C-alpha atoms as a printed R data frame, in Angstrom:
    type eleno elety resid chain resno       x       y       z
1   ATOM     1    CA   MET     A     1 136.125 151.532 122.454
2   ATOM     2    CA   ALA     A     2 135.587 149.378 119.324
3   ATOM     3    CA   LYS     A     3 136.388 151.040 116.015
4   ATOM     4    CA   THR     A     4 133.492 150.231 113.703
5   ATOM     5    CA   LEU     A     5 133.219 150.254 109.917
6   ATOM     6    CA   TYR     A     6 129.725 150.958 108.588
7   ATOM     7    CA   LEU     A     7 129.042 149.657 105.039
8   ATOM     8    CA   THR     A     8 125.846 150.117 103.111
9   ATOM     9    CA   ASP     A     9 124.699 148.774  99.726
10  ATOM    10    CA   LEU     A    10 123.384 151.486  97.396
11  ATOM    11    CA   ASP     A    11 120.593 150.299  95.063
12  ATOM    12    CA   GLY     A    12 117.579 149.229  97.053
13  ATOM    13    CA   THR     A    13 119.235 150.178 100.316
14  ATOM    14    CA   LEU     A    14 120.622 153.707 100.582
15  ATOM    15    CA   LEU     A    15 119.151 154.839  97.270
16  ATOM    16    CA   ARG     A    16 115.452 155.100  96.572
17  ATOM    17    CA   HIS     A    17 113.743 153.260  93.725
18  ATOM    18    CA   ASP     A    18 114.405 156.160  91.353
19  ATOM    19    CA   GLY     A    19 118.140 155.570  91.891
20  ATOM    20    CA   ASN     A    20 118.622 158.802  93.879
21  ATOM    21    CA   ILE     A    21 119.441 159.533  97.484
22  ATOM    22    CA   SER     A    22 116.790 161.389  99.499
23  ATOM    23    CA   GLU     A    23 117.094 164.884 100.943
24  ATOM    24    CA   PHE     A    24 117.063 163.441 104.489
25  ATOM    25    CA   SER     A    25 119.870 160.912 104.202
26  ATOM    26    CA   PRO     A    26 122.853 163.210 103.385
27  ATOM    27    CA   ASP     A    27 122.148 165.417 106.378
28  ATOM    28    CA   ILE     A    28 122.161 162.515 108.860
29  ATOM    29    CA   ILE     A    29 125.045 160.602 107.302
30  ATOM    30    CA   ASN     A    30 127.246 163.631 106.839
31  ATOM    31    CA   ARG     A    31 126.683 164.594 110.496
32  ATOM    32    CA   PHE     A    32 127.783 161.072 111.443
33  ATOM    33    CA   ILE     A    33 130.902 161.329 109.287
34  ATOM    34    CA   ALA     A    34 131.752 164.774 110.592
35  ATOM    35    CA   GLY     A    35 131.682 163.339 114.080
36  ATOM    36    CA   GLY     A    36 134.353 160.791 113.145
37  ATOM    37    CA   GLY     A    37 132.110 157.957 111.922
38  ATOM    38    CA   LEU     A    38 133.584 155.516 109.400
39  ATOM    39    CA   PHE     A    39 130.828 155.268 106.784
40  ATOM    40    CA   SER     A    40 131.174 153.873 103.279
41  ATOM    41    CA   TYR     A    41 129.424 151.688 100.742
42  ATOM    42    CA   ALA     A    42 129.729 148.289  99.059
43  ATOM    43    CA   THR     A    43 127.886 148.209  95.747
44  ATOM    44    CA   GLY     A    44 127.542 146.243  92.548
45  ATOM    45    CA   ARG     A    45 127.809 149.528  90.638
46  ATOM    46    CA   SER     A    46 130.980 150.675  88.893
47  ATOM    47    CA   PHE     A    47 133.113 153.315  90.520
48  ATOM    48    CA   ILE     A    48 131.963 155.957  88.030
49  ATOM    49    CA   SER     A    49 128.268 155.221  88.555
50  ATOM    50    CA   SER     A    50 128.444 154.870  92.323
51  ATOM    51    CA   SER     A    51 130.504 158.054  92.917
52  ATOM    52    CA   ALA     A    52 127.914 160.057  90.943
53  ATOM    53    CA   ALA     A    53 125.048 158.566  92.994
54  ATOM    54    CA   VAL     A    54 126.637 159.572  96.370
55  ATOM    55    CA   LYS     A    55 128.099 162.938  95.407
56  ATOM    56    CA   ARG     A    56 126.198 164.649  98.252
57  ATOM    57    CA   LEU     A    57 127.838 162.410 100.859
58  ATOM    58    CA   ASN     A    58 131.175 163.377 102.411
59  ATOM    59    CA   ILE     A    59 132.637 159.867 102.397
60  ATOM    60    CA   ASN     A    60 136.336 160.035 103.306
61  ATOM    61    CA   ILE     A    61 137.314 156.348 103.541
62  ATOM    62    CA   PRO     A    62 137.675 153.676 100.779
63  ATOM    63    CA   VAL     A    63 134.571 152.579  98.871
64  ATOM    64    CA   ILE     A    64 133.797 149.101  97.477
65  ATOM    65    CA   CYS     A    65 132.513 148.806  93.914
66  ATOM    66    CA   GLN     A    66 131.610 146.118  91.370
67  ATOM    67    CA   THR     A    67 130.589 143.640  94.073
68  ATOM    68    CA   GLY     A    68 134.072 143.696  95.619
69  ATOM    69    CA   ALA     A    69 136.244 143.757  92.488
70  ATOM    70    CA   ILE     A    70 137.350 147.318  93.225
71  ATOM    71    CA   ILE     A    71 138.270 149.187  96.410
72  ATOM    72    CA   ALA     A    72 138.826 152.844  95.535
73  ATOM    73    CA   ASP     A    73 139.444 156.324  96.944
74  ATOM    74    CA   LEU     A    74 136.674 158.824  96.150
75  ATOM    75    CA   GLN     A    75 138.978 161.823  96.464
76  ATOM    76    CA   THR     A    76 141.825 160.646  94.213
77  ATOM    77    CA   LYS     A    77 139.529 158.454  92.030
78  ATOM    78    CA   LYS     A    78 142.229 155.764  92.153
79  ATOM    79    CA   ALA     A    79 141.852 152.035  92.746
80  ATOM    80    CA   LEU     A    80 143.442 150.919  96.023
81  ATOM    81    CA   LEU     A    81 142.786 147.272  95.288
82  ATOM    82    CA   LEU     A    82 141.756 145.792  91.959
83  ATOM    83    CA   ARG     A    83 140.741 142.192  91.411
84  ATOM    84    CA   THR     A    84 140.832 141.121  87.767
85  ATOM    85    CA   ILE     A    85 140.174 138.083  85.593
86  ATOM    86    CA   ALA     A    86 143.347 136.584  84.071
87  ATOM    87    CA   HIS     A    87 143.662 137.969  80.536
88  ATOM    88    CA   GLU     A    88 143.656 134.589  78.834
89  ATOM    89    CA   ASP     A    89 140.586 133.551  80.839
90  ATOM    90    CA   ALA     A    90 138.837 136.862  80.006
91  ATOM    91    CA   VAL     A    91 139.463 136.307  76.279
92  ATOM    92    CA   SER     A    92 138.190 132.724  76.440
93  ATOM    93    CA   ILE     A    93 135.084 133.729  78.371
94  ATOM    94    CA   PHE     A    94 134.377 136.620  76.017
95  ATOM    95    CA   LYS     A    95 134.632 134.319  72.978
96  ATOM    96    CA   THR     A    96 132.050 132.002  74.590
97  ATOM    97    CA   LEU     A    97 129.684 134.906  75.267
98  ATOM    98    CA   LEU     A    98 129.964 136.099  71.636
99  ATOM    99    CA   LYS     A    99 129.174 132.556  70.432
100 ATOM   100    CA   LEU     A   100 126.112 132.637  72.656
101 ATOM   101    CA   GLU     A   101 125.164 135.965  71.041
102 ATOM   102    CA   VAL     A   102 125.585 137.815  74.323
103 ATOM   103    CA   ALA     A   103 126.969 141.392  74.138
104 ATOM   104    CA   PRO     A   104 128.056 142.187  77.691
105 ATOM   105    CA   LEU     A   105 129.352 145.417  79.125
106 ATOM   106    CA   VAL     A   106 133.062 144.973  79.705
107 ATOM   107    CA   TYR     A   107 134.572 146.546  82.823
108 ATOM   108    CA   SER     A   108 138.308 147.192  82.700
109 ATOM   109    CA   TYR     A   109 141.101 149.351  84.114
110 ATOM   110    CA   ALA     A   110 143.852 150.863  81.940
111 ATOM   111    CA   ASN     A   111 146.303 153.606  82.871
112 ATOM   112    CA   GLY     A   112 144.664 153.958  86.259
113 ATOM   113    CA   GLN     A   113 141.223 154.695  84.809
114 ATOM   114    CA   GLU     A   114 137.990 152.741  84.790
115 ATOM   115    CA   HIS     A   115 136.603 151.868  81.330
116 ATOM   116    CA   ILE     A   116 133.154 150.475  80.523
117 ATOM   117    CA   GLY     A   117 131.993 149.541  77.052
118 ATOM   118    CA   HIS     A   118 130.780 147.025  74.495
119 ATOM   119    CA   PHE     A   119 133.185 145.195  72.197
120 ATOM   120    CA   GLY     A   120 132.623 143.108  69.092
121 ATOM   121    CA   HIS     A   121 135.834 141.054  69.100
122 ATOM   122    CA   GLU     A   122 138.170 139.616  71.686
123 ATOM   123    CA   SER     A   123 141.099 141.520  70.156
124 ATOM   124    CA   GLU     A   124 139.489 144.710  71.448
125 ATOM   125    CA   LEU     A   125 139.803 143.624  75.091
126 ATOM   126    CA   CYS     A   126 142.495 145.768  76.734
127 ATOM   127    CA   GLY     A   127 143.756 146.626  80.197
128 ATOM   128    CA   GLN     A   128 142.849 144.599  83.242
129 ATOM   129    CA   ILE     A   129 139.384 143.056  82.948
130 ATOM   130    CA   SER     A   130 137.372 143.318  86.172
131 ATOM   131    CA   GLY     A   131 134.125 141.877  84.886
132 ATOM   132    CA   PHE     A   132 131.403 141.292  82.292
133 ATOM   133    CA   LYS     A   133 127.789 142.254  82.855
134 ATOM   134    CA   TRP     A   134 124.509 142.080  80.910
135 ATOM   135    CA   VAL     A   135 120.788 142.368  81.482
136 ATOM   136    CA   ASP     A   136 118.054 140.206  79.978
137 ATOM   137    CA   SER     A   137 114.985 138.212  80.968
138 ATOM   138    CA   MET     A   138 115.397 135.416  83.513
139 ATOM   139    CA   GLU     A   139 114.425 132.907  80.820
140 ATOM   140    CA   ASN     A   140 117.223 134.057  78.490
141 ATOM   141    CA   LEU     A   141 119.817 134.402  81.211
142 ATOM   142    CA   ALA     A   142 119.248 131.178  83.126
143 ATOM   143    CA   PRO     A   143 120.793 128.852  80.488
144 ATOM   144    CA   ILE     A   144 123.871 131.106  80.156
145 ATOM   145    CA   HIS     A   145 124.177 131.358  83.890
146 ATOM   146    CA   LYS     A   146 124.178 127.566  84.072
147 ATOM   147    CA   ILE     A   147 127.163 127.438  81.694
148 ATOM   148    CA   PHE     A   148 129.297 129.594  83.974
149 ATOM   149    CA   GLU     A   149 127.976 128.929  87.508
150 ATOM   150    CA   ASN     A   150 130.642 126.340  88.338
151 ATOM   151    CA   ASP     A   151 133.483 127.956  86.386
152 ATOM   152    CA   LYS     A   152 136.409 128.361  88.839
153 ATOM   153    CA   ARG     A   153 137.912 131.121  86.719
154 ATOM   154    CA   ILE     A   154 135.219 133.551  87.786
155 ATOM   155    CA   HIS     A   155 132.659 134.485  90.434
156 ATOM   156    CA   VAL     A   156 129.168 134.569  88.981
157 ATOM   157    CA   MET     A   157 126.355 136.887  90.189
158 ATOM   158    CA   PHE     A   158 122.785 136.356  88.936
159 ATOM   159    CA   GLN     A   159 119.824 138.276  90.348
160 ATOM   160    CA   LYS     A   160 116.787 140.422  89.621
161 ATOM   161    CA   CYS     A   161 117.347 144.072  88.663
162 ATOM   162    CA   THR     A   162 116.421 146.535  91.377
163 ATOM   163    CA   TYR     A   163 115.037 149.368  89.283
164 ATOM   164    CA   ALA     A   164 114.174 147.813  85.932
165 ATOM   165    CA   GLU     A   165 112.504 144.783  84.398
166 ATOM   166    CA   GLY     A   166 114.649 141.726  83.927
167 ATOM   167    CA   TRP     A   167 117.632 140.132  85.576
168 ATOM   168    CA   TRP     A   168 121.366 140.771  85.422
169 ATOM   169    CA   CYS     A   169 124.239 138.353  85.195
170 ATOM   170    CA   GLU     A   170 127.781 139.379  86.100
171 ATOM   171    CA   LEU     A   171 131.023 137.481  85.715
172 ATOM   172    CA   LEU     A   172 133.593 138.743  88.182
173 ATOM   173    CA   PRO     A   173 137.156 137.842  89.296
174 ATOM   174    CA   PRO     A   174 137.039 134.696  91.446
175 ATOM   175    CA   GLN     A   175 137.887 136.420  94.725
176 ATOM   176    CA   ALA     A   176 135.541 139.389  94.109
177 ATOM   177    CA   THR     A   177 132.852 139.426  96.857
178 ATOM   178    CA   LYS     A   178 131.566 142.177  99.073
179 ATOM   179    CA   ALA     A   179 132.698 140.133 102.086
180 ATOM   180    CA   ALA     A   180 136.351 139.889 100.937
181 ATOM   181    CA   ALA     A   181 136.478 143.574 100.090
182 ATOM   182    CA   ALA     A   182 134.824 144.562 103.390
183 ATOM   183    CA   LEU     A   183 137.466 142.654 105.325
184 ATOM   184    CA   GLU     A   184 140.186 144.356 103.282
185 ATOM   185    CA   VAL     A   185 138.787 147.800 104.127
186 ATOM   186    CA   LYS     A   186 138.358 146.794 107.752
187 ATOM   187    CA   ALA     A   187 142.077 145.878 107.909
188 ATOM   188    CA   MET     A   188 143.121 149.053 106.063
189 ATOM   189    CA   LEU     A   189 141.372 151.208 108.657
190 ATOM   190    CA   GLY     A   190 142.228 149.078 111.670
191 ATOM   191    CA   CYS     A   191 138.586 148.520 112.564
192 ATOM   192    CA   ASP     A   192 137.365 145.981 115.093
193 ATOM   193    CA   LYS     A   193 133.927 145.301 113.661
194 ATOM   194    CA   ILE     A   194 131.664 145.787 110.653
195 ATOM   195    CA   ILE     A   195 128.039 146.849 110.603
196 ATOM   196    CA   ALA     A   196 126.316 146.319 107.247
197 ATOM   197    CA   PHE     A   197 123.088 147.318 105.486
198 ATOM   198    CA   GLY     A   198 121.649 145.674 102.350
199 ATOM   199    CA   ASP     A   199 118.719 144.333 100.388
200 ATOM   200    CA   GLY     A   200 119.869 141.860  97.751
201 ATOM   201    CA   HIS     A   201 121.442 138.481  97.099
202 ATOM   202    CA   ASN     A   202 124.854 140.078  96.507
203 ATOM   203    CA   ASP     A   203 124.759 141.347 100.082
204 ATOM   204    CA   ILE     A   204 124.602 137.860 101.589
205 ATOM   205    CA   SER     A   205 128.409 137.424 101.760
206 ATOM   206    CA   LEU     A   206 128.716 140.917 103.303
207 ATOM   207    CA   PHE     A   207 126.201 140.034 106.031
208 ATOM   208    CA   HIS     A   208 128.132 136.870 106.848
209 ATOM   209    CA   ALA     A   209 131.321 138.948 107.249
210 ATOM   210    CA   ALA     A   210 129.633 141.588 109.386
211 ATOM   211    CA   ASP     A   211 129.305 141.645 113.190
212 ATOM   212    CA   GLU     A   212 125.838 143.228 112.816
213 ATOM   213    CA   SER     A   213 123.683 143.366 109.727
214 ATOM   214    CA   TYR     A   214 120.462 145.151 108.878
215 ATOM   215    CA   ALA     A   215 118.181 144.163 106.020
216 ATOM   216    CA   MET     A   216 115.809 146.620 104.468
217 ATOM   217    CA   ALA     A   217 112.076 145.951 104.645
218 ATOM   218    CA   ASN     A   218 112.247 145.560 100.856
219 ATOM   219    CA   ALA     A   219 115.105 143.009 101.052
220 ATOM   220    CA   VAL     A   220 114.959 139.523  99.641
221 ATOM   221    CA   PRO     A   221 113.839 136.845 102.152
222 ATOM   222    CA   GLU     A   222 117.208 135.123 102.115
223 ATOM   223    CA   LEU     A   223 118.910 138.300 103.401
224 ATOM   224    CA   LYS     A   224 116.276 139.000 106.023
225 ATOM   225    CA   ALA     A   225 116.761 135.446 107.362
226 ATOM   226    CA   ILE     A   226 120.426 136.076 108.277
227 ATOM   227    CA   ALA     A   227 120.139 139.741 109.365
228 ATOM   228    CA   THR     A   228 120.483 141.001 112.925
229 ATOM   229    CA   ALA     A   229 117.260 142.898 112.298
230 ATOM   230    CA   VAL     A   230 115.008 144.264 109.571
231 ATOM   231    CA   ILE     A   231 114.730 148.055 109.310
232 ATOM   232    CA   GLU     A   232 112.575 150.424 107.283
233 ATOM   233    CA   SER     A   233 112.654 150.300 103.501
234 ATOM   234    CA   ASN     A   234 114.949 152.279 101.181
235 ATOM   235    CA   GLU     A   235 111.923 154.426 100.218
236 ATOM   236    CA   ASN     A   236 111.488 155.351 103.887
237 ATOM   237    CA   ASP     A   237 115.203 156.208 104.467
238 ATOM   238    CA   GLY     A   238 115.758 153.122 106.568
239 ATOM   239    CA   VAL     A   239 119.540 153.463 106.725
240 ATOM   240    CA   ALA     A   240 119.558 157.143 107.676
241 ATOM   241    CA   LYS     A   241 116.781 156.640 110.202
242 ATOM   242    CA   TRP     A   242 118.814 153.846 111.835
243 ATOM   243    CA   PHE     A   243 121.734 156.282 112.288
244 ATOM   244    CA   ALA     A   244 119.457 159.091 113.478
245 ATOM   245    CA   LYS     A   245 117.858 156.867 116.113
246 ATOM   246    CA   LYS     A   246 121.187 155.397 117.298
247 ATOM   247    CA   TYR     A   247 123.387 158.484 117.261
248 ATOM   248    CA   PHE     A   248 121.221 161.594 117.180
């Protein structure tokens, strides 16, 4: 029998538009996990933010955070795999952002702990830098995105915010994608296949790596176009209902 890894995005997929998980979803998903199912998530959120959002789920396998920059263990709160931007590249990129009057959130790891904060000078950058992220209007972000979109030192994400007005831009380590991280977790667990759920542009690589993929009814058209099927929206517990119908 094939050993399958199930990976879901969080915002716009497993979580509702208020950023919370429903009352229905934990019951179904925890029953699936208790029966031996390998269920986890692949999110653009940080480890701290994502672990708080899913605290009612009994996930017992590695989780993927920051669009694939981090693979972590929820129980030990330790990073199992950490992709970072080379320090000299991070400093150079940060200087450019400051010149452009952009004040990004800086994501880093130091002494085994995740750190997130704003900094005013490149000398304040410390630890291993796993990414820069900021939110603004599409009009303000588009010119900055254009500066970095072909920069080989980083992987650039640029898309509309799920729960708020505006867009977000994120500069990640060059190999940081949900697809790469999913394949790492698949190998860690000795799985034969991946089944994925998502709604946004940053799920496209994950869907390409998956054997089956399910886009939410609220997903972007580009994701629906490559999905195995479209399921109910995040507001209607589409992921949990898929598991309920298939396994219960």
